[in-house]
DOTOR-462734 format. One line per 4 residues: their letters; for each residue z negated, x negated, y of C-alpha. Coordinates in nm, 2 decimals. Example, Ala and Ser with C-alpha at 12.3 -4.5 7.8 and 13.67 -1.06 7.14 Angstrom:
2
as> -0.78 -1.23 -0.45; -0.71 -1.37 -0.11
This chain:
114
xxxx> -5.74 16.08 3.36; -5.79 16.43 3.56; -5.51 16.55 3.77; -5.53 16.37 4.13
xxxx> -5.71 16.11 4.03; -5.44 15.84 4.09; -5.39 16.00 4.40; -5.75 15.99 4.52
xxxx> -5.77 15.64 4.36; -5.51 15.50 4.57; -5.65 15.64 4.90; -5.97 15.48 4.80
xxxx> -5.80 15.14 4.75; -5.60 15.21 5.05; -5.87 15.22 5.27; -5.78 15.60 5.39
xxxx> -6.08 15.72 5.16; -6.42 15.54 5.19; -6.69 15.62 4.90; -7.01 15.64 5.05
xxxx> -7.34 15.60 4.83; -7.66 15.87 4.95; -8.01 15.66 5.00; -8.14 15.96 4.82
xxxx> -8.01 16.26 4.64; -8.19 16.63 4.72; -8.24 16.77 4.41; -8.09 17.12 4.45
xxxx> -8.03 17.25 4.19; -7.65 17.25 4.24; -7.38 17.02 4.09; -7.36 16.66 4.15
xxxx> -7.11 16.64 4.41; -7.25 16.91 4.58; -7.59 16.81 4.57; -7.47 16.47 4.71
xxxx> -7.22 16.59 4.99; -7.54 16.79 5.11; -7.79 16.47 5.10; -7.55 16.25 5.22
xxxx> -7.49 16.51 5.57; -7.83 16.51 5.61; -7.86 16.13 5.58; -7.56 16.10 5.85
xxxx> -7.66 16.44 6.03; -7.27 16.52 5.96; -7.12 16.82 5.85; -6.93 16.93 5.57
xxxx> -6.65 17.12 5.39; -6.83 17.35 5.14; -6.64 17.72 4.94; -6.94 17.72 4.67
xxxx> -7.22 17.98 4.77; -7.51 17.84 4.66; -7.42 17.51 4.81; -7.38 17.69 5.16
xxxx> -7.71 17.87 5.10; -7.88 17.51 5.06; -7.68 17.36 5.32; -7.78 17.62 5.57
xxxx> -8.17 17.60 5.45; -8.16 17.21 5.56; -7.97 17.30 5.89; -7.63 17.11 5.77
xxxx> -7.31 17.23 5.95; -7.05 17.32 5.71; -6.68 17.44 5.72; -6.51 17.61 5.45
xxxx> -6.18 17.55 5.33; -6.00 17.83 5.48; -6.19 17.79 5.82; -5.97 17.42 5.81
xxxx> -5.63 17.57 5.75; -5.72 17.85 6.06; -5.81 17.57 6.27; -5.49 17.36 6.19
xxxx> -5.32 17.65 6.24; -5.48 17.75 6.57; -5.38 17.40 6.68; -5.04 17.40 6.56
xxxx> -5.09 17.19 6.31; -4.97 17.44 6.06; -4.75 17.72 6.08; -4.78 18.05 5.96
xxxx> -4.57 18.02 5.66; -4.76 17.66 5.54; -5.08 17.84 5.59; -5.00 18.11 5.37
xxxx> -4.87 17.87 5.10; -5.18 17.63 5.10; -5.37 17.96 5.07; -5.14 18.04 4.76
xxxx> -5.18 17.70 4.61; -5.54 17.67 4.66; -5.58 18.00 4.42; -5.33 17.90 4.19
xxxx> -5.57 17.58 4.16; -5.91 17.78 4.13; -5.98 17.81 4.48; -6.21 18.15 4.42
xxxx> -6.16 18.43 4.72; -6.23 18.82 4.65; -5.96 19.01 4.69; -6.10 19.20 5.02
xxxx> -6.11 18.82 5.17; -5.78 18.71 5.07; -5.64 19.04 5.23; -5.81 19.01 5.55
xxxx> -5.65 18.64 5.56; -5.34 18.75 5.48; -5.30 19.01 5.74; -5.43 18.70 5.99
xx> -5.05 18.54 5.87; -4.85 18.77 5.92
């Protein structure tokens, strides 16, 4: 299986993560995951975490509130859930695992963490 599958499977089995299916998927020309996430947010009038630029444009067009992963990291930092060193470590781990961030945006975030 894919990396992280066992952890996610365990979180679902233990009830920490709930799997909720949409009543109707909105076809947006995005990946299946993004379409289902946005569809569910529309149905539930809820917000979601998005980082994909096209998914963000679609969410905005449907008036869906969203947060970026980096916003969550900085919110945790502001609420003192994380310290700067931890926030920087998480950001770098995300990038090492394929999270895309432009060099310019990375520089801005790093300057906020120093």
